Biopython code that builds the backbone (N, CA, C, O; Angstrom):
import numpy as np
from Bio.PDB.StructureBuilder import StructureBuilder

atoms = [
    (1, "MET", "N", (-0.884, -9.229, 64.411)),
    (1, "MET", "CA", (-2.048, -8.397, 64.162)),
    (1, "MET", "C", (-1.666, -7.227, 63.266)),
    (1, "MET", "O", (-0.623, -6.600, 63.453)),
    (2, "ARG", "N", (-2.516, -6.946, 62.299)),
    (2, "ARG", "CA", (-2.221, -5.888, 61.340)),
    (2, "ARG", "C", (-2.794, -4.554, 61.790)),
    (2, "ARG", "O", (-3.799, -4.492, 62.497)),
    (3, "ASN", "N", (-2.135, -3.498, 61.364)),
    (3, "ASN", "CA", (-2.595, -2.157, 61.706)),
    (3, "ASN", "C", (-3.272, -1.456, 60.541)),
    (3, "ASN", "O", (-3.986, -0.474, 60.741)),
    (4, "ASP", "N", (-3.053, -1.957, 59.304)),
    (4, "ASP", "CA", (-3.625, -1.296, 58.148)),
    (4, "ASP", "C", (-5.072, -1.723, 57.924)),
    (4, "ASP", "O", (-5.469, -2.830, 58.288)),
    (5, "ILE", "N", (-5.851, -0.831, 57.322)),
    (5, "ILE", "CA", (-7.254, -1.093, 57.023)),
    (5, "ILE", "C", (-7.413, -1.031, 55.511)),
    (5, "ILE", "O", (-6.977, -0.072, 54.873)),
    (6, "ILE", "N", (-8.038, -2.054, 54.942)),
    (6, "ILE", "CA", (-8.258, -2.093, 53.506)),
    (6, "ILE", "C", (-9.635, -1.540, 53.216)),
    (6, "ILE", "O", (-10.624, -1.984, 53.799)),
    (7, "LYS", "N", (-9.706, -0.562, 52.308)),
    (7, "LYS", "CA", (-10.965, 0.044, 51.910)),
    (7, "LYS", "C", (-11.486, -0.688, 50.677)),
    (7, "LYS", "O", (-10.724, -0.984, 49.756)),
    (8, "ALA", "N", (-12.778, -0.976, 50.663)),
    (8, "ALA", "CA", (-13.391, -1.690, 49.550)),
    (8, "ALA", "C", (-14.757, -1.093, 49.239)),
    (8, "ALA", "O", (-15.446, -0.591, 50.127)),
    (9, "THR", "N", (-15.137, -1.154, 47.971)),
    (9, "THR", "CA", (-16.464, -0.677, 47.579)),
    (9, "THR", "C", (-17.465, -1.821, 47.517)),
    (9, "THR", "O", (-18.668, -1.581, 47.421)),
    (10, "GLU", "N", (-16.991, -3.059, 47.570)),
    (10, "GLU", "CA", (-17.864, -4.221, 47.508)),
    (10, "GLU", "C", (-18.456, -4.542, 48.883)),
    (10, "GLU", "O", (-17.916, -4.151, 49.918)),
    (11, "GLU", "N", (-19.581, -5.267, 48.866)),
    (11, "GLU", "CA", (-20.222, -5.658, 50.123)),
    (11, "GLU", "C", (-19.577, -6.907, 50.713)),
    (11, "GLU", "O", (-19.654, -7.134, 51.921)),
    (12, "ILE", "N", (-18.939, -7.719, 49.868)),
    (12, "ILE", "CA", (-18.265, -8.929, 50.328)),
    (12, "ILE", "C", (-16.834, -8.926, 49.806)),
    (12, "ILE", "O", (-16.608, -8.709, 48.616)),
    (13, "VAL", "N", (-15.877, -9.163, 50.681)),
    (13, "VAL", "CA", (-14.462, -9.217, 50.310)),
    (13, "VAL", "C", (-13.905, -10.580, 50.714)),
    (13, "VAL", "O", (-14.521, -11.305, 51.495)),
    (14, "SER", "N", (-12.732, -10.920, 50.174)),
    (14, "SER", "CA", (-12.093, -12.186, 50.532)),
    (14, "SER", "C", (-10.712, -11.915, 51.101)),
    (14, "SER", "O", (-10.104, -10.879, 50.830)),
    (15, "CYS", "N", (-10.227, -12.861, 51.893)),
    (15, "CYS", "CA", (-8.906, -12.736, 52.497)),
    (15, "CYS", "C", (-8.275, -14.123, 52.593)),
    (15, "CYS", "O", (-8.931, -15.090, 52.981)),
    (16, "SER", "N", (-6.996, -14.209, 52.235)),
    (16, "SER", "CA", (-6.230, -15.448, 52.424)),
    (16, "SER", "C", (-4.819, -15.126, 52.912)),
    (16, "SER", "O", (-3.994, -16.025, 53.078)),
    (17, "ASP", "N", (-4.545, -13.839, 53.140)),
    (17, "ASP", "CA", (-3.219, -13.393, 53.577)),
    (17, "ASP", "C", (-2.137, -13.965, 52.659)),
    (17, "ASP", "O", (-1.138, -14.527, 53.108)),
    (18, "ASN", "N", (-2.378, -13.800, 51.349)),
    (18, "ASN", "CA", (-1.450, -14.296, 50.316)),
    (18, "ASN", "C", (-1.174, -15.789, 50.462)),
    (18, "ASN", "O", (-0.032, -16.230, 50.333)),
    (19, "GLY", "N", (-2.217, -16.558, 50.730)),
    (19, "GLY", "CA", (-2.091, -18.000, 50.831)),
    (19, "GLY", "C", (-1.630, -18.514, 52.179)),
    (19, "GLY", "O", (-1.353, -19.705, 52.319)),
    (20, "GLN", "N", (-1.541, -17.652, 53.164)),
    (20, "GLN", "CA", (-1.064, -18.064, 54.487)),
    (20, "GLN", "C", (-2.143, -18.722, 55.344)),
    (20, "GLN", "O", (-1.835, -19.363, 56.349)),
    (21, "HIS", "N", (-3.405, -18.566, 54.949)),
    (21, "HIS", "CA", (-4.502, -19.226, 55.662)),
    (21, "HIS", "C", (-5.609, -19.535, 54.657)),
    (21, "HIS", "O", (-5.556, -19.048, 53.528)),
    (22, "PRO", "N", (-6.603, -20.326, 55.034)),
    (22, "PRO", "CA", (-7.698, -20.644, 54.105)),
    (22, "PRO", "C", (-8.411, -19.378, 53.622)),
    (22, "PRO", "O", (-8.514, -18.395, 54.355)),
    (23, "LEU", "N", (-8.898, -19.416, 52.389)),
    (23, "LEU", "CA", (-9.646, -18.300, 51.828)),
    (23, "LEU", "C", (-10.972, -18.160, 52.556)),
    (23, "LEU", "O", (-11.734, -19.120, 52.675)),
    (24, "VAL", "N", (-11.240, -16.956, 53.039)),
    (24, "VAL", "CA", (-12.504, -16.679, 53.714)),
    (24, "VAL", "C", (-13.146, -15.457, 53.065)),
    (24, "VAL", "O", (-12.461, -14.592, 52.519)),
    (25, "TYR", "N", (-14.463, -15.404, 53.136)),
    (25, "TYR", "CA", (-15.219, -14.269, 52.621)),
    (25, "TYR", "C", (-15.777, -13.503, 53.805)),
    (25, "TYR", "O", (-16.281, -14.092, 54.762)),
    (26, "ILE", "N", (-15.683, -12.187, 53.729)),
    (26, "ILE", "CA", (-16.072, -11.330, 54.844)),
    (26, "ILE", "C", (-17.138, -10.353, 54.367)),
    (26, "ILE", "O", (-16.934, -9.641, 53.384)),
    (27, "SER", "N", (-18.258, -10.316, 55.049)),
    (27, "SER", "CA", (-19.342, -9.408, 54.706)),
    (27, "SER", "C", (-19.069, -8.027, 55.296)),
    (27, "SER", "O", (-18.746, -7.889, 56.476)),
    (28, "LEU", "N", (-19.205, -7.016, 54.451)),
    (28, "LEU", "CA", (-19.056, -5.634, 54.913)),
    (28, "LEU", "C", (-20.414, -4.934, 54.919)),
    (28, "LEU", "O", (-20.494, -3.710, 54.820)),
    (29, "LYS", "N", (-21.469, -5.718, 55.033)),
    (29, "LYS", "CA", (-22.821, -5.174, 55.014)),
    (29, "LYS", "C", (-23.037, -4.158, 56.130)),
    (29, "LYS", "O", (-23.781, -3.193, 55.958)),
    (30, "THR", "N", (-22.397, -4.371, 57.257)),
    (30, "THR", "CA", (-22.537, -3.444, 58.383)),
    (30, "THR", "C", (-21.569, -2.266, 58.285)),
    (30, "THR", "O", (-21.605, -1.357, 59.114)),
    (31, "GLY", "N", (-20.696, -2.286, 57.262)),
    (31, "GLY", "CA", (-19.756, -1.185, 57.078)),
    (31, "GLY", "C", (-18.311, -1.567, 57.297)),
    (31, "GLY", "O", (-17.404, -0.916, 56.777)),
    (32, "SER", "N", (-18.088, -2.632, 58.074)),
    (32, "SER", "CA", (-16.713, -3.068, 58.308)),
    (32, "SER", "C", (-16.695, -4.540, 58.681)),
    (32, "SER", "O", (-17.728, -5.128, 59.001)),
    (33, "GLY", "N", (-15.500, -5.127, 58.635)),
    (33, "GLY", "CA", (-15.335, -6.521, 58.999)),
    (33, "GLY", "C", (-13.874, -6.830, 59.252)),
    (33, "GLY", "O", (-12.997, -6.009, 58.982)),
    (34, "GLN", "N", (-13.620, -8.028, 59.775)),
    (34, "GLN", "CA", (-12.261, -8.413, 60.130)),
    (34, "GLN", "C", (-12.074, -9.900, 59.852)),
    (34, "GLN", "O", (-12.973, -10.703, 60.103)),
    (35, "CYS", "N", (-10.907, -10.262, 59.334)),
    (35, "CYS", "CA", (-10.587, -11.653, 59.047)),
    (35, "CYS", "C", (-10.401, -12.409, 60.358)),
    (35, "CYS", "O", (-9.709, -11.945, 61.263)),
    (36, "GLN", "N", (-11.025, -13.574, 60.446)),
    (36, "GLN", "CA", (-10.932, -14.382, 61.671)),
    (36, "GLN", "C", (-9.575, -15.042, 61.839)),
    (36, "GLN", "O", (-9.224, -15.452, 62.946)),
    (37, "TYR", "N", (-8.798, -15.155, 60.754)),
    (37, "TYR", "CA", (-7.488, -15.804, 60.837)),
    (37, "TYR", "C", (-6.347, -14.817, 61.100)),
    (37, "TYR", "O", (-5.548, -15.016, 62.015)),
    (38, "CYS", "N", (-6.276, -13.744, 60.285)),
    (38, "CYS", "CA", (-5.119, -12.847, 60.380)),
    (38, "CYS", "C", (-5.458, -11.473, 60.963)),
    (38, "CYS", "O", (-4.576, -10.626, 61.103)),
    (39, "SER", "N", (-6.718, -11.250, 61.301)),
    (39, "SER", "CA", (-7.183, -9.995, 61.906)),
    (39, "SER", "C", (-7.091, -8.790, 60.977)),
    (39, "SER", "O", (-7.142, -7.650, 61.436)),
    (40, "GLN", "N", (-6.956, -9.033, 59.669)),
    (40, "GLN", "CA", (-6.964, -7.929, 58.700)),
    (40, "GLN", "C", (-8.314, -7.234, 58.780)),
    (40, "GLN", "O", (-9.354, -7.892, 58.791)),
    (41, "LYS", "N", (-8.303, -5.909, 58.834)),
    (41, "LYS", "CA", (-9.542, -5.143, 58.928)),
    (41, "LYS", "C", (-9.911, -4.597, 57.549)),
    (41, "LYS", "O", (-9.049, -4.201, 56.765)),
    (42, "PHE", "N", (-11.219, -4.589, 57.278)),
    (42, "PHE", "CA", (-11.764, -4.085, 56.030)),
    (42, "PHE", "C", (-12.868, -3.099, 56.361)),
    (42, "PHE", "O", (-13.590, -3.270, 57.343)),
    (43, "VAL", "N", (-12.996, -2.064, 55.536)),
    (43, "VAL", "CA", (-14.061, -1.087, 55.708)),
    (43, "VAL", "C", (-14.672, -0.813, 54.336)),
    (43, "VAL", "O", (-13.964, -0.700, 53.335)),
    (44, "ARG", "N", (-15.990, -0.708, 54.310)),
    (44, "ARG", "CA", (-16.695, -0.444, 53.055)),
    (44, "ARG", "C", (-16.855, 1.057, 52.866)),
    (44, "ARG", "O", (-17.284, 1.778, 53.767)),
    (45, "ILE", "N", (-16.496, 1.507, 51.661)),
    (45, "ILE", "CA", (-16.666, 2.920, 51.309)),
    (45, "ILE", "C", (-17.608, 3.002, 50.125)),
    (45, "ILE", "O", (-17.741, 2.044, 49.363)),
    (46, "SER", "N", (-18.253, 4.127, 49.969)),
    (46, "SER", "CA", (-19.132, 4.297, 48.826)),
    (46, "SER", "C", (-18.294, 4.541, 47.581)),
    (46, "SER", "O", (-17.171, 5.040, 47.660)),
    (47, "LYS", "N", (-18.850, 4.186, 46.445)),
    (47, "LYS", "CA", (-18.132, 4.365, 45.184)),
    (47, "LYS", "C", (-17.997, 5.855, 44.908)),
    (47, "LYS", "O", (-18.958, 6.608, 45.071)),
    (48, "PRO", "N", (-16.814, 6.284, 44.493)),
    (48, "PRO", "CA", (-16.632, 7.696, 44.189)),
    (48, "PRO", "C", (-17.475, 8.103, 42.973)),
    (48, "PRO", "O", (-17.581, 7.359, 41.998)),
    (49, "GLU", "N", (-18.051, 9.257, 43.050)),
    (49, "GLU", "CA", (-18.843, 9.781, 41.938)),
    (49, "GLU", "C", (-17.911, 10.192, 40.806)),
    (49, "GLU", "O", (-16.864, 10.798, 41.036)),
    (50, "THR", "N", (-18.305, 9.857, 39.590)),
    (50, "THR", "CA", (-17.503, 10.272, 38.452)),
    (50, "THR", "C", (-18.022, 11.591, 37.932)),
    (50, "THR", "O", (-19.232, 11.801, 37.842)),
    (51, "THR", "N", (-17.119, 12.472, 37.594)),
    (51, "THR", "CA", (-17.511, 13.777, 37.061)),
    (51, "THR", "C", (-17.403, 13.808, 35.551)),
    (51, "THR", "O", (-17.668, 14.830, 34.918)),
    (52, "GLU", "N", (-17.012, 12.680, 34.979)),
    (52, "GLU", "CA", (-16.862, 12.587, 33.541)),
    (52, "GLU", "C", (-18.233, 12.502, 32.881)),
    (52, "GLU", "O", (-19.081, 11.713, 33.298)),
    (53, "LYS", "N", (-18.449, 13.321, 31.845)),
    (53, "LYS", "CA", (-19.716, 13.322, 31.136)),
    (53, "LYS", "C", (-19.616, 12.445, 29.910)),
    (53, "LYS", "O", (-18.587, 12.408, 29.237)),
    (54, "VAL", "N", (-20.696, 11.741, 29.629)),
    (54, "VAL", "CA", (-20.736, 10.860, 28.477)),
    (54, "VAL", "C", (-21.405, 11.594, 27.323)),
    (54, "VAL", "O", (-22.483, 12.169, 27.478)),
    (55, "ALA", "N", (-20.754, 11.568, 26.164)),
    (55, "ALA", "CA", (-21.316, 12.235, 24.991)),
    (55, "ALA", "C", (-22.529, 11.461, 24.481)),
    (55, "ALA", "O", (-22.530, 10.230, 24.452)),
    (56, "ALA", "N", (-23.547, 12.193, 24.087)),
    (56, "ALA", "CA", (-24.774, 11.559, 23.584)),
    (56, "ALA", "C", (-24.731, 11.362, 22.096)),
    (56, "ALA", "O", (-25.683, 10.842, 21.514)),
]
sb = StructureBuilder()
sb.init_structure("model")
sb.init_model(0)
sb.init_chain("A")
sb.init_seg("    ")
for serial, (resi, resn, name, xyz) in enumerate(atoms, 1):
    if name == "N":
        sb.init_residue(resn, " ", resi, " ")
    sb.init_atom(name, np.array(xyz, "f"), 0.0, 1.0, " ", f" {name:<3s}", serial, name[0])
structure = sb.get_structure()
């Protein structure tokens, strides 16, 4: 079982534990999710706001 949590900005993430188990897709629609094979935990974060201004 893993202790680290992977942060993602996407609503759906994938996990294969570097090819150690079948590729699965995990929905983070509720804010978090966990791989059914390796128990890797994922959490959805909002995209960071950019402070960079675009020239017109």
